[in-house]
N, C-alpha and C positions, 0 to 999 in steps of 0.2 A: 443525413443528420449531421449538423454542424456542432462540434464540441468546442467549447471555450474553456481554457484553463487559466486560473489565476491563483494568487496566494490566498489562503484562507484568512478571514478576519474574525474577530470575536463575535460579531453579529451573525456568523454562519453556524454557530454551535447547534441551534435547533435543527437546521437542515442536515447537518452532518449526523446528528443523532438519528434522524429519520432514515438515513442510509443504513445504519447498523440496526435498525428495527426490522429490516427485511431479512427473512429467514435465510436465504442464500448468503447474504452479506455477513451475518453473525456466525453462521455455521461454517463458513470458509475462512474465518479469521479466529483470533483468540478472544474476540469479544463475547460477551454474554447476552442472552436475550433481555429485552426490556432495559436498554441503556438509560443511564441517568443524564438528564440535561446538565446538571452540575458538573459531571465528569467532562463533558464535551466543552462546557464553558471554560473550565480550567485548561483543557488541552489546546484551546484556541486563544487563550489570553496569556498564559505563562509559557511562551514558546522560547526556549533557549536559543542562543545565536547559532548553534550547530544543528538546529532542526528546522526543516522547511516543510510547511504544511500547505498542500494545494487542494483546490476543489475543481471539479469539472461541472460545467453548466451546459444544459441543452434547453434552448428557448427560455433562458433566464432561470431555470430550476437547477438547483444543485443536485447532481445525480451520482457524483463520485468524489472520493477523498483519497489522498495519498500523503503519507508521512514519510519523510526522508531524513535520516539522522546520520550526520558525519561523525565518525569516531573522534573522540578528543584525546585518546591515549597517544602520546608522542610517537609511538612505534606503529600506530594504526591510523594515522591521520590521512592516509591515502585510501581509506575504506569508508563506505557508507552502507546503511541498510535501509530497507523500505518495507512498508506495509500499506495495503490498499484495500478499499471496499467500493463496490459499485451497486447501485440500486438494482434490485432483482429484475425490474421490467425493462432495463436498458442493457443488461449484460449481453455481450456478444455483438455490440453495435458500435465499437470503436472508442468507448469511453476509457477503458483500461489502456488501450494503445496510446491515446492522447496524453494521459497522465504519465505513462512510462517515457514517452518521447520527451516530455518536458524535463523530467529529472535526469534523463541521460544527457540531454543538452547541457543542463546545469553542471552535471558531473564532469563531462568531457571538455566543455568549452569555457567554464567559469571557475570551477573548483579544483581542476587538475587532479581528479580522483582516478585511481587505477582499478579499483575493485568495488562492485556493488553486490551486496549479499541480500538474500531473502530466504524465508522459510515458507513452504507451501504444503498443504496436506497432499499426500501421495494419490488420493482419489479425486483431486481437483484437476481433472484433465484439461478443462478449458483454460484455467490459469497457467498450468504448466506449458501448454502450447503457446500461449501468449508470451510467456517469459522466454521460451526458446526462440521465438520469432525475433526477439530483441537481443539475442546473443547470450542468454543465460544458459548454463549447463548444470545438470545435477552433479553435485560433488559428494553427496552422501545421503543416508537415510537414517532417521531415528524411529525405531519401532516404539509403539505406544507413546507417542510424543505428547498427545493431549487427550483429554476426555471430552467427548462431544456426543450429545444426544444419547447418553447411556452406554457408550462404549469407547474404548481407546482407539485412537487413529494414529497412523504413522505419518511422518512428514519428510519431505525432501529438503535438503539444504542446497540452494542453487546460488550461483554467482556468475557475474559477467566480469571478466578480467581483460583489460586492454593489454595487447602485446607490447 
């Protein structure tokens, strides 16, 4: 399967919304079920200069989304954070790897970032393993971090820090 990565465009809002309509995608992120098209139209139209939004395509279909935000605080301009979602039917097939490789290249070779941070539910083993493959390490855990499907779930705080 060939995965193409490109910057998101405002016209991608409906396809990105469809990613987060998938049960695994919204359950593994802080998104809610039944996302609003208006929300995704705003997120793809009003993108600040410090935010980079990417989509992953397979055979022309948008199947993944990653948001990458560089901190604007003067003392944390060396840091960025990310959030990602992949359609349920293509999870585990390289889409997340392609998205991560894209932002790591951006961070290391174009933005001179030292640290990339993310938060992941502690029961999301597939995602944790993916992040570890790219050099992320667990730095801490937040108990009862979020409410999901009727119960509180914990999350790991992970980071990739260049030497």
